[in-house]
C-alpha positions in Angstrom: 12.1 -34.0 2.6 13.9 -31.6 0.2 17.1 -32.6 -1.4 18.0 -28.9 -1.8 17.1 -26.6 1.2 14.9 -23.6 0.4 16.3 -20.1 1.0 13.9 -19.1 3.8 15.4 -15.6 4.2 13.1 -14.4 1.4 10.3 -14.6 3.8 12.2 -12.4 6.3 12.6 -9.7 3.7 9.0 -10.0 2.4 7.8 -9.7 6.0 10.0 -6.7 6.6 8.6 -5.1 3.4 5.0 -5.7 4.5 5.7 -4.3 7.9 7.2 -1.2 6.3 4.1 -0.8 4.2 1.9 -0.9 7.3 4.2 1.5 9.2 4.2 4.0 6.3 0.4 3.8 6.0 0.1 4.5 9.7 2.4 7.5 9.4 0.1 8.9 6.7 -2.9 8.3 9.0 -1.1 10.1 11.8 -0.4 13.0 9.4 -4.1 13.5 8.3 -5.5 12.9 11.7 -3.2 15.4 13.4 -2.6 17.9 10.6 0.4 19.8 12.1 4.1 19.9 11.6 3.6 18.7 8.0 7.2 18.9 6.8 8.5 16.7 9.7 5.7 14.2 9.2 6.3 14.1 5.5 10.0 13.4 6.1 9.2 10.4 8.3 7.1 9.0 5.4 9.9 9.7 3.0 12.4 8.0 5.3 10.1 5.0 5.4 9.9 5.0 1.6 13.7 4.9 1.4 13.7 2.0 3.9 11.3 0.1 1.6 13.5 0.7 -1.4 16.4 -0.8 0.5 14.4 -3.9 1.3 13.3 -4.2 -2.3 16.9 -3.9 -3.5 18.0 -6.7 -1.0 15.2 -8.9 -2.3 16.3 -8.4 -5.9 19.9 -9.0 -5.1 19.1 -12.2 -3.2 16.8 -13.3 -6.0 19.6 -12.9 -8.5 22.0 -15.0 -6.4 19.7 -17.8 -5.3 19.0 -21.0 -7.3 16.1 -22.5 -5.2 13.5 -20.1 -3.9 10.7 -21.0 -1.4 8.0 -19.9 -3.8 8.1 -19.1 -7.5 10.7 -16.4 -8.2 8.3 -14.5 -10.4 5.9 -14.3 -7.4 8.7 -13.0 -5.1 9.7 -10.4 -7.8 6.1 -9.2 -8.3 5.3 -9.1 -4.6 8.4 -7.1 -3.9 7.5 -4.4 -6.4 3.7 -4.5 -5.6 4.6 -3.8 -1.9 7.0 -1.0 -3.0 4.2 0.5 -5.2 2.0 0.9 -2.1 4.7 2.8 -0.2 5.5 5.0 -3.2 1.8 5.9 -3.5 1.6 6.7 0.2 4.6 9.0 -0.1 2.9 10.7 -3.2 -0.3 11.3 -1.2 1.8 13.0 1.6 3.7 15.0 -1.0 0.5 16.2 -2.7 -0.9 17.4 0.6 2.2 19.4 1.3 2.8 20.6 -2.3 -0.7 21.8 -2.8 -0.8 23.5 0.6 -3.9 21.7 1.6 -5.2 23.5 4.6 -7.2 20.6 6.1 -8.0 17.1 5.0 -11.6 16.3 4.1 -13.6 13.7 6.0 -13.4 11.5 2.8 -9.7 11.8 2.8 -9.6 10.5 6.4 -11.9 7.7 5.4 -9.8 6.6 2.4 -6.6 6.8 4.5 -8.2 4.6 7.2 -9.3 2.1 4.6 -5.7 2.1 3.2 -4.4 1.3 6.7 -6.8 -1.5 7.1 -5.7 -3.0 3.8 -2.1 -2.8 4.9 -3.0 -4.5 8.2 -4.5 -7.4 6.2 -1.3 -7.6 4.0 0.9 -7.6 7.1 -1.1 -10.4 8.5 -1.1 -12.4 5.3 2.5 -12.3 4.2 4.0 -14.2 7.2 1.5 -17.0 6.6 3.4 -17.9 3.4 6.1 -19.5 5.5 3.8 -22.4 6.5 2.1 -24.3 3.7 -0.4 -25.6 6.2 -1.6 -22.1 6.9 -1.4 -20.6 3.5 -5.1 -21.0 2.8 -5.8 -18.6 5.7 -4.3 -15.9 3.4 -7.5 -16.2 1.3 -9.5 -14.6 4.1 -7.2 -11.6 4.1 -7.5 -11.3 0.3 -11.3 -11.3 0.5 -11.2 -8.6 3.1 -8.8 -6.5 1.0 -11.1 -6.8 -2.0 -14.0 -5.8 0.1 -12.1 -2.7 1.5 -11.1 -1.8 -2.1 -14.7 -1.8 -3.1 -15.6 0.4 -0.2 -12.7 2.7 -1.1 -14.1 3.0 -4.7 -17.5 4.0 -3.4 -16.0 6.7 -1.1 -13.7 7.9 -3.8 -16.6 8.3 -6.3 -18.6 10.1 -3.6 -15.7 12.4 -2.9 -15.3 13.3 -6.6 -19.1 13.9 -6.9 -18.9 16.3 -4.0 -16.1 18.4 -5.5 -18.1 18.7 -8.8 -21.5 19.3 -7.3 -21.3 23.1 -7.2 -21.0 25.6 -10.1 -17.4 26.8 -10.7 -17.2 30.5 -10.8 -13.6 31.4 -10.2 -10.2 30.2 -11.3 -9.3 29.5 -7.7 -12.2 27.1 -7.4 -11.0 25.3 -10.5 -7.5 25.0 -9.0 -8.9 23.5 -5.8 -10.9 21.0 -7.8 -7.8 19.9 -9.6 -5.9 19.6 -6.4 -8.5 17.4 -4.7 -9.1 15.3 -7.8 -5.3 14.5 -7.8 -5.2 13.7 -4.0 -8.2 11.4 -4.3 -6.8 9.7 -7.4 -3.4 9.0 -5.7 -5.2 7.7 -2.6 -7.3 5.3 -4.6 -4.2 4.2 -6.5 -2.6 3.2 -3.2 -5.6 1.1 -2.2 -5.7 -0.4 -5.7 -2.0 -1.5 -5.2 -3.1 -3.3 -2.0 -5.6 -5.2 -4.1 -2.8 -6.1 -6.5 -0.9 -7.6 -3.6 -4.0 -9.5 -2.6 -4.3 -10.9 -6.1 -0.7 -11.9 -6.1 -1.0 -13.6 -2.7 -4.1 -15.4 -3.9 -2.0 -16.8 -6.8 0.7 -17.9 -4.4 -1.9 -19.8 -2.3 -3.3 -21.6 -5.4 0.2 -22.7 -6.5 1.5 -23.8 -3.1 -1.2 -24.6 -0.6 
């Protein structure tokens, strides 16, 4: 029995943030799978990024005003910004597709985006489990799957880069296209890497609290 009650609303905000991460990833998947009306689709992703920022600001404000937190305050702080990093990267992918006037996503782009969505699904499943110390160890299964997906994404990303460099470059336009796709793949891999950062953080939370 606790002498000082925990401020449980931190879990509400972390869950809202993880759901927003998943929603934003799915918006990107919708964009690359149905590659039309790009400005409107990008705006939805941008709106979702702004919503994520608001949740992060609420978390930081509450963290600054709360004496007793349900888990270590440094973990709450880090999780909030790790989740925000994923959304920022997703918005950056969408921005690059629009900015570079990419005519059509490659098959490997689709594969990487789908891996990103699966990572975000695992995160959105794991974060609510932090509420219940008896179920915290279940989070480790999500972390393992995210790590596996990140490795799969690395392999696809490397194959994608090999493909764009496998032909002789003869024109300036070809060089420009290589630079564009190199950047798109890099940003996509960054988003997946940020998912692994969240998994590592959740793993630490489990070790401390389960």
